[in-house]
N, C-alpha and C positions, 0 to 999 in steps of 0.2 A: 676478808677479802677474797677475790675472787683469782685464784691461777691459770695459770697456761695448762697443768698438767690435769687440771678436775675433770672427772670424766661426767660429760652431760646427763644429765636426766632425760629418761626418755618420756616426754610428756604428754607424746601420741598415744601414749599404753595409758598413762595415771589416770585412775579413777579416782573422781570426788565425791564420796557418798553426801547426801543431805544430811548431816547430821547439827543438832544443837538445833537452837532459835533465836529468836530475839521477840524476847517478852514484854506485852505490856503492863505496867505493874498497877497502874493506876493512882499511882505518888506523887503528889506535887513536884516534889522534891527531887525524885527519882523516878519520872514515867517508865522507863524502860531497863532491861538488863538481859546482858547476855548468859547463855545457856548451853554447856557444852552438850559432848555427844554422850556427858553421863550422867545429864542431870544434874550438874553441880553449877552453881552461880560465878562466872568469871570475876574473879575480885578487881585481878588489874583492869580489865575495861569499866568496871563498875566506878573505881577511880578518876578515869576519865571521863566519863558522864558525869562526875560531880564537879570536875573541873569546868565543865561546857556552861553547866547549871550555874556555875559561880562568875561566870561569865557574861551570862545573860543569853543564851544560845536558847534559843525554842524546842520544841519535844521533838518538832518536824526536822531539826538539825541534829535532836540527837539521836533520832530515828536513823537519819542518812550515814551516820556516823557507825550507829552499831551494826547495819547491816553489810558496810565496809569491813567492820572487825569480824564478822562472821563469814565473810568469803575467805579469808583470811586465816582464821580458825581453822576450815573446813580443811584449807591447801595444806597448811601445816598436819595435819593429823592424819592426811593421806602419805605426806612423806614422812611420816613419822619424825617428826622435829617439834620441838618447845618451842613454843615463843621467845622465849629468853636465850636460844640457843639458833636462834634464825641467823645466817649472815645474808651477804650480796647476793649470793647463790641462789637462795629462795625467792629471796626479794626478786630477783631479774626472773627468774622461770615464773612464781606466781604471777608477772605481769605479764608474760608471755603465754601462760596458760588463760587467763582471764580474757585475754584480749580472742582467744581463738573458741574458747569452750563454750557452749549451747546454754543459752540459760535457763533455769530448773521450770518445768511445766505445771502450771498449777489450774486445771480448767475452771472453768466457773461455774458453780453449782449451776445456776441458770442456764447456761450455755456449753454443755459438755461437748461440744464438737467445735467448738473455738468460737472463734471473734467476738469483737469488742461488745459489750453491753450496748442493747439498740440495735444489733444487726442478729440475723438468724442464719448466714453462711458464714462458713469459715474461710478467711481471706489468706493465702499465703504470705509467709512472713516476706519483708521486705519488697512489697507491691506496691506499686504506685496509684493513688487512687485513681482514677480517671474524672474525677470532677474536681480536686484539689491538686493533684500532682504530686501529694505527701505521701512516703512512704509507708507503709503499715509496719509496726516493731518486727523488727528482725529477729533471728532466732538467737544471735551473740547479744553482748552484753555492747552497748553503745558506746563510740568515743567517752564522752563526757562521762560516762558512769567509770572508764576503766581510772581517766584522768583524776575523778573525784577519790577514787579509792588508793590511788599514790598518793592525795595530798595527806587522807585520813590517817592512812597507817605510818608515814613519814612523821605528821604530827605527834603519833602514838606513843612510836620510837624514841622520838624525842623529849614527849612528855617522863618517859619513865628512865629515859637517860639522864637528863638532868636530876631526876629524883632519888637513883642509883638501884633502881626496884628491874630496870631492864638489862639488853645486854651491853659491853661493854663500849662498841660500835656501833650506829645505826646501817641497821639492814637499806635503808630506803636513801642512798646520800644524793646530794644536790648534782647537778649539772657541770662537768669540766669547764671553768673558767682560763681567762686570761694570765697569765701572770701579772703581778705590780698592783696598785693601788686600784681599790673597784673604782670605777667611775672617773678615772685620771684625766682623761679629756673631755670630762661634760662641759657643755657650754651651760654658765649659769643661766642667761636667758630660759632655757629649754626645761619643762619637766626630768623630774630623776629617772633614770631607767627603772623600770621593776627589778625586782629579785631573782637571780637564777632558781630556775625552775627547777625540780625533782629530774635526775639521771635516765630514769625511766618512765618517765612521765611523754605518753604521746601527744601529738601535733594534734590542735584541733581548730577544725577549718570553723571561720567565723559566721555564723547562721545568721542568714538574713530573716526578719520577723515578716511573716506571713499575716495578710489581712486575706478577710473574706469580701470579695466585690460585692457593690450595692446588691444587682441583682439576684447573688446567690443568699446573701442576706436577708430581703425579701420571701424568698422562698423557703430560708428558715424559718422565719418569724411564722409564717403562714403554718408550718407543722407544728409549732407548740402548742399544747391541748389545755392550757388555763391561762388564767390572768397572772398567774403566782409567775409563771416559766416566763412572760411575756414582759413581767415588770422584771425580772431578775436582767434579763438578755439585754432589756432597753435601757438599762442602767451599766452593763459591762460594755455595750456599745456607744456609750454618751459620756460617762464620767471617768471611762479608763482603769477603775480597779481594777486590784487582782480580784480574783473568785474566792478566795479566803476573807479577803480582806471586807467584802459585800455581806458575806454568807454571817460576818461576827458583828453584823450593825442591829443595834436593837431601835424597838419602837420609837423610842423619843430622839433617834440619830435622824429622822425624816423631818427635814423640814418642807413643805411644798409652798409655804407663801414666798420663803426664800428663794427656791429651787436649787436647795441644798443637802444633801446627805453627805453623814459623817461617819469616816471610816478609821480604824486603828493601822495604821500604817506598818508594814512588813518590815521588821527588821530596826527601825528604831521603837518601833511603840508608839508614837506619836498621833495624837488626835487633829485630825484635819478634814477639814469642808472639802467637799468636792463640789462642783457644779453639775447638774445631769438635767437633759432634755425634758419637755415637759409632758412629753406622751409617757415618759417613763413612771412621771408623778401621777398621771391618768391612771396607768394601768395597775399602780400601786395601790391607788383608791380602790379600783374595783375590786380585787383581790382582798382588800382588808374586810370591804365590806360582805363579802363570801363568809369571812369565818369570823364576822362578828359574833358576838357569844359563842364561840366553840373554843374558841384559843382564851389563855391568860389575859386581861385587860392590865396595861401598864407601862409606863416608860422603857423599865428597866427588863422587859421580857421581850425574848425574841425577836424580830422582825420577820423573819422565814422560815415558817411551820412546813409540817408535812401535810399533805392534802387527805391521808387516811389515818384514822383512826386506830390508836391513841394517838394523837398529835405528838409530834416532837417537833425540837430543832432543828431547820435543814441542816445534813450533815454536807461534805465537799463530795462526797460519792457517790449520794443521790443527785447532787445536782448534775455533776457530771454525768450518769445514767441518764437522768432526765434530756440533756442535751445528745447523749449517743443516740436516743431514740428519733430526738427531731432529727438528728444525721441521717439517718436510714431514710427516709423519705428521699431526698435527692443524692443519697447514695454517697455521699459525702464524710470527710473523717477529719473535719475541724474539730478546735477545744476549744475548753472554756477560756483559754489564754490567746488566742486568736482573737477573742472581740477585742479585748485591752489592746491589743496588734492593730486591730482596724479603729478603734478610736483615737488612737496615736497617728496614724496616718491620714485619718479626715483633719485633724485639728492640723498636725504640719502642713498639710494641702491650701489652707487658708491663709491669705497673706497675714491677714490681721492678728493671728495668734501668733505672739512672740514666741519664740525656742526657748528663752528663759521661763515663758509661763506653762508652756507644755511640759518644761520638767520637772516643775513644781506639781502640773497637776500628777503625772504619772509618775510622782516621790523617786526621780532618779537621783541615785547620790553624785553622777558625776555627767555633765552635760553631753561628754563622748557617746553616751549611752542614748541620749535622746537624739543627736546627729544622724543615728542610723536612719531615722524615721523619713528623711529628706532626702536619701538615696532613691532612685526610680525604680519603680516597681518591675518586674522582668517583665509582665505581660504588658507594660506601657511600653517599655523600651523595643521590645519584639514588635510591636503595632505601628510604631513609630520608624523602625526603619524598614519596616517592610513598605509604608506609604511612601519613603524616601527613594527605596528602588521603583516602585511603581511611576514618580516623576520622574526620573532619569529614564524611565522606561520613553516615556512618550516626548523626551527633549530628545532624547540619545539621536536619531536619523539625523537630526537637524541641527546638530551641534557641528562646530567648525572638525570636532577631531574626525568625523565620517565623510568630511570632503575628499573628492577621490575616488568612493568605492561607486561602484553601481546600485542604482536604487534596487534592482530586483535582489542582489546578495545581501541587501540592508534587512528589505522584505522577511527573506527566508532565515534570515539571520533573529530578529527581533518579532518576527510573525504582523510584521504591520503590513498596510497597503504601501506600494513604492511610491513616491514622493517627483 
């Protein structure tokens, strides 16, 4: 518990060294392990990883959990508190610190001066891009990262609290709720409200999905340097698949005759056929003709390969670097996920595509997620409102509200010829 007479910790002077690491093991059953500052495996974290693996969580999910635990372990080492003796004071101070601290700087070996892959000049953190309006990554942790840390650490402490191997009281409590029975006045015709969030969990603004305008999309497509890259972008922007889902496809998953491509859905791991544009399959055929005889043949072989020897299956990081190089031509900072948003917006604008069908294509678990693409885009709203003001300006001098005013006064006010 936090007492009123507790001496505050000087977080502004706190130095958190970048000790310890999260290592990939290559083990199918335990893909990651957390290492402390002394090079020893943190067993309590490994137990949490095994719990996640038993629940069917993907390796990427375990990695995100491990990074949150690594930040917590580094903070506890800096304040000289053991993980099993941490209190709500440490949890509160940690979340205060992580919201204000700068992220560790790890320059890319190809870009020591900074900047994203595909760019040559460094971009100041938090700078809006002149083409897309999206800000570059800031110096500190994003609000979503802080909220994820709170969720992970609360689940981690609850897991060990239940097992009897952790602190007696969870350092990460739930938010203070009103007294009485939960949902006592709940309308049975309405969905049940979500559970209380963590007490120290920051509030997050609802992000608006960003699409790539058609003219910018054509400019990006022209900057792509190979048939493989054109096929990938054409599939992403027409089928709406996630980047990792499309990259995991095999040669047998592409069906040009029916204009379908099969992907493994994120989360559910279910096989699903997605319709794609004819252009995507044309670029795919041109790309496959280039690699004929150079890569192993067979339906279970990867569909996407690197273009340089030795040929390997195309990974996500390589695909992201490819798209970053295409972004450098117009000076934009679009992401691969923006291609998925673009596909959703295009289908949502077509009245012949039902909302439930769009939900199925996008693989959304809840219809409320799909409904976000029905909201108007800020650029469209701005254009419509400016047109409204232009129409109002044309009709305002002759409107009834202008009766009784001198024509030369209206002309001086609105910049029009007197009538």
